[in-house]
Phi, psi and omega in degrees: 000318180295320178296322179296320179295323179295327179295329182275347184296315178300322181297316180295324180295317178297321180295325180284329181282334185300312179297326180295318179295319180296321180293320179295318178296322180294318179297321179295321178297317179296318179298320179296320180294319178298317180297319179295318179295319178297322179295319178295321181293324181280338181289144179296136180279133177303322180294316179295321178297319179296317178298321179295318178297319179297316179296320178297319180294320178298318179296320180293319178298318179298320178295315179296320179298319179297319179294319178297316179298322179294318178295319177299318179297317179297319179296318179296319179296318180295317179295319180296319179295316179296319180295319180296317178298318180296315181291326178295318178298317179297320180296319179295318177298321180296320178296321177295319178298317181295324181290332183265005179294140179292153178294149180294149178284131181261132180254141175278173182304332181278353178098002180274150180286141179249138180301144179295146180287135179305150185293332183271002180287150181275074178231160178301146179297145180292151181293154178294153181302328180234145178291163181299321180294320179296316180295315181294324178294317178296315181298322179297318178294320180293323178295323176297321178294318179299325181281359181080013179269075191290323178296317180292319180294322177298317179296317183291319178293323177296317177297321180299315181292330175292323183279320184232067186293337183238015181288170181295340180265001183300315179299316179296319180297321177298317180297311184287333173294315176299322178295320179299322177286323185296315184291339176264010177062027172270070190295321180302314179290325177298317180300319180301316183290316182292324176296318179297320179297312182296322183285317185278328186230067185295340182252006182285154181297335181278349186294318177303315178294324178294320178293322176298312181293332175298313178296320179293325177293321177296320176295324177297332177269011180067022175270075190298313183297313180295318181297315180294322178297319179294318179295323176296325177294324177299314181296320183287320186275332184230058182298140179084353181277164176299322179297319180294320179296319178295319179297319179298321178298318181287336180279344180295136177294147179296137179289120181294144178288139179297140180292142180293138180293135179282140178296142180295141180292137179286135179279000000 
């Protein structure tokens, strides 16, 4: 009997150890799962990384947009300054031209010309070449052009020419009316004004520039043959002038871009 009991003792020991091993394995499994979850939680999330990249890109785009806007502002300021200087020079030249105009010829009742009164004679000063209203109207249109208000300046210059078609400022008004159309790329109307200037006032100081702008307007309308012919006329008729130099620059053929080097053949 005692021997029989001894035979069952190993079996009972194994039976008692089996639940302990199963519990240990279960605890280890749970620990492994916890470790895996902790690793996933600590690992960077693809979604979070993507959101961070998007935010970084947005910040970079905002910075680039700010830089572009600043450059545009600088370009506009430079263009406005150059335009103002150009128009100021033209205004000063115009004043000099008006001051140097010869006095009008005075006719007697019979229609014969009368000699001009000497400048030192005690007589009333001769009237200005243009009336105050004409001058102020012209200046208002020119100021609109200087301010970059091209639609308004075109309207004002057109009204001025309707009111004073033969006044001393008519050639300048024709030129600046064409310029108002030219800068807004309204080339057909610009061509009309520059053609009228060249035809009516062939010896006026504005005519070389008007002929140049006529050619540039034709080029703007893709009328290559007509535009080049007009620019060649500027060079021929007004050699040495600023208009001729600009025309020569535009007549130069575009420099072809160098051909890309072909990759060497692999041996």
